[in-house]
N, C-alpha and C positions, 0 to 999 in steps of 0.2 A: 372729525379726524378720523382717519383708518387706523382701523389695529393690525396687531403686525403681532404673528406671533410666531417663535422660530418655531423649526422642519420635526415632527414629532406627532403622537397620539394623546390628544385633551380628556380630557370627561368636561364636562359644564358643574362641574366641581370646585368650589371659592374658599379657600380658608379663614376662617373666624378667629384672630387673635380677640385673646380679652384675659382682662386681670385674673389673676390667681388670691379672691380675696372672700371675704367673710360680709354680710348685706343682713340687714333686718325684713322681713315678714312677718304675715299677719296669720295664724290659721286659725281654723275653724272647723268646726265636726263636720264631715261629709252628709252625716247622716239630717242634718237641718237643712241641708241645700241637695237634694238630690237632682231637680233642674239647676244649672245655672247659667240654663242659655237666658229666662226667665230671672234670675239671677244678677244676670250681666243688662239687661235689660230695662231693670228694676236700680239700678246701680249710674245706668243710661239718664237715664230720666233726673235724676238726682243731683245731676253736673258735677261731678267728683272727681276724681282722675282715682278712679281705680280699677283693675285688673285684677280676672281671678281662674283660678286653673286646678283642676284637679287631678292627679297620677291616678292613671286605670288602673280600678281595681285597689286602689288606695281609701283608708279612712279619713284624711285630710283634704282643706280643702285649703288655698295657697289665696293669700291676698296681697298684696306692693301696690306698690303707686304713691304717687302724690298724699294724695290725701288716706292713704290706709291706715292712717290710722283712724279713722272715723266708723274703720267695725269693728273696734272695742266694745263698739253697742251691739255689737249683733253676737256678742260673747269669741270673738276670735282674741286670741291671745299674740305678744310681740314675741319673734323668736329670732337667733340667727344661726343662719347657715352660710356655708361655703361654698359658691357658683362651681366646682371641679365635683363636691361630695351631692351636689341633685341634678345630674347634666341632664336630666329631660325638661326640668323645670327650668334649669338653665336656660335650654334651648328656645323654650316659648317664651322666654321674656325676649329674647335678641329673635327672632323670629318678629312678638308685637316691636320689636326696635321698629324693623326694617318698617311695617306694614305703616307706623306710623310715619317716617320717615317719606314711605310711597305717597299718602293722604295729600302729605305735603306737598307733594311735584306734580298733584293734581289725579292718583291712580284713584279707583276706584275697591278694596278688598269685595273679593267673594271667596269666604270660608267655603271646602272643601270638605263633604262627605265622609274623607279620609281622614282622618284624626291628625292634624298635624302639618294641612298642606293647608294654601292659602292660594288664589289666583288675584294676579291685578290688573284693571285695565282703565286705559286712559283715553279718554276721546280725541284725544293729538294721537294720537298713535291705531292711527283708522285710514283705510282704504273704500275706497267705494267701484263699483266693477262701472263699463265705458254703459250699458243702462241707465246708469242710475239709481238701480232695485236692491243692489244687495251693496250693505258695507259692514265690512271685515276690520272686526278689530283684531290689533295683536299685542297681545298679553303676555304676559308670566305665569307661569304655576310654582310656586316655590315653598320648599322644605328646607328646616337646621334639621341635620346629622350629627351623632359623635360617634367614635372611632378613637380607639385603642391603639397606643402606638406599643407595640411589645417588648422595641428595643428598650425606649424611654421608657416605657410604665406610665406615660400618661394617655393624659385624652385630649382629643382634639379637634374640635366643632369646625363646622360644612356649610356652606349657603349651597344646594341643589336646587340650577333654575332652568326649568323648560320653555321654550318658547307655546304660549295655548293662544290658543284664536276662537271670537267668539261670531258668530254671523248674525245681521239684522237687517229688518226691509225696510222700504222708509218708514215706517209705522214704530221701529222701534221695534220690533216684533222682533223673539227670536227664529229662526230659520237653522235645516238643516239640509245635508246635500240629497237628502228626496223633495223636501218640498221645492227648494232653488230647480233641478231638474225638470220637476212637473208643471212651477209656474212662469219659471223665462224662461225653460230649453238648457241643450245640453251644451253652449255654449257660455253663456254662462255660471255654470260650474268651473269648466273649465279657465275661467278667466280667474274662478276665486281660489281655481288648485294652484294658476300661475302666481296672484297672490302670497299666499301660504307657500309661494315657492317650494313644493311637491313635482310642480313643474313648469318646464324649460319650454319655448317652443316646437325643441327634437327631442321631447319626448320626457322619459322621467327626470327628473333630475336626481342622481349620483352623490351628487355636495350637499344635500341638501340640510345634510344637520349642521357641516363646519361654517354652510353660511348663513347659520340660524346663529352659531355658536357667535362669529365674527359679529354681525352685522345687529342682529339684537340682544342676547344674551350678555356679553362683554361692557356693553356700551347703559342698558340695564344699570347693570352692576355695580358698572362706575360713577353712578348717580347717587346709589343708597348705600354705598361701600361703610363709613361712618355713617355710623349711629348710638341713638343714646337709649339703651335700653329703661323701661317702664325702673324694674328694680335699682337704677339709682348704679347705674357702672354702663362706660361704653364700651362702645366695640368695632370689629373693625376687621374688614374682609380687602382679601387681594386684590386685586383690578386684576390680575389675569389666573386663567383656569390651572387646573391640577393636571397635569402634562402625567401619566402613563409611564410610565418604567417594563420591560420586556423583562419577566425575570424568568426561571427556569423550569424548562417545562411546556413551555411556552404558554407559559401563567402568566398574565396581569398584574401587578402591584402598582400603589399608590399610596 
């Protein structure tokens, strides 16, 4: 079904609604777990549904999830927090809920080196060049942000989603523009860039951002818009992106 938007300027940010409630989490000593990646791998091997996260520069490790009480054996203690008083932790929980929902829909997560970002790819969302040499996977680079509304004096959470691409050869090995050109020719690269919507037959596609928003990002968000966070609360995203409003002195606000 085609997505329709009213005339105007839009950004690929989708407002997230969460309850204003207290939840229970486990808290441990960060110094005992300097490498959370290894700790997460250990938890995964145990088969328990536990998530751990530490704020940058914090001396605490937060644990949550269905089996979080198992962390008491590792020196974690149960405590109560408010979702709006710990927005970075809440944002992480929302992100993990979106990733879990996306995995149920067939997407595979690739965590970015940039803290708080994740790319999601599905084998069902891909196209192959006409010479059958390059497969273009269409994915989504997602992150959760929070901003304070100065008028209402409250926090608002939002999902930012961008289209991301992964290029692979017939053996599923990663490719880049240089290797595509050297191995398969400039015509194949041009076709890849047309699949990515950067180019159209007449030249550069000046509507690429709007097309990606309408044809890729919004349909993806609609599929994952209702999630259950591992923190034990529900979150829901708006179906349509945030609309920008032209403010004073040509400043855009939203």
